[in-house]
C-alpha angles and dihedrals in degrees: 000000000000120000118199109198124188140159124246112196092215100050106012128235119011133178144194125210128212122187121196134199125226091278092056094252120140110248100163133027134175122194127211091272089056093249109154128216124186129193135192133195137212126236092277094053097256116139107247105165138034125178114200126210091270094056096253116146123225110193137184123196116197122208116194098191097063094022094239138141120207114203125187145154129240119198118236095250091054099046096092091048090048093051092051093047115012093175092081103104095187093077093059112096133182091022117198127184119195120191122197134196125232091279095053096256117142109248101171137016121191120189128187117197093209130022146289119268124231089263092058094256121136116241118205131021119332121209119197125194119189122195134199130195132209126222092277094051097254111148133216131180104256102182139000119193138173117215137189119359094212124008126002134183121245112301 
């Protein structure tokens, strides 16, 4: 456990707590207002879930075959339903898909402002960023596009 203690002239002494697992990864944190955040990790040590002080779930699913990471948000009232049946795509909001090349560089980033429908379609506006890299690995944003004002098919 790491305790960060500091003095606030209006209220006095305040502290933050950080709890670590055996691999030195933060799995529990408490800020000066006593808001608690918890994190969990997958088998390969990648952070895959975070629960904020309000009970909202932020999740990342990693797919090795297409080198992608799917990030989304589950509202607090839907977390128990999601945990019992995670195949329901309608609970996933602010969906982001990040694709990487063989060197781990981000080559495409797709963001949906709303959610995925039960059919796997994105609802809402989709933003796509495409990146290119030079021979030394320096990146630059190649293209930014906005697609589909209402319902779009799978990207």
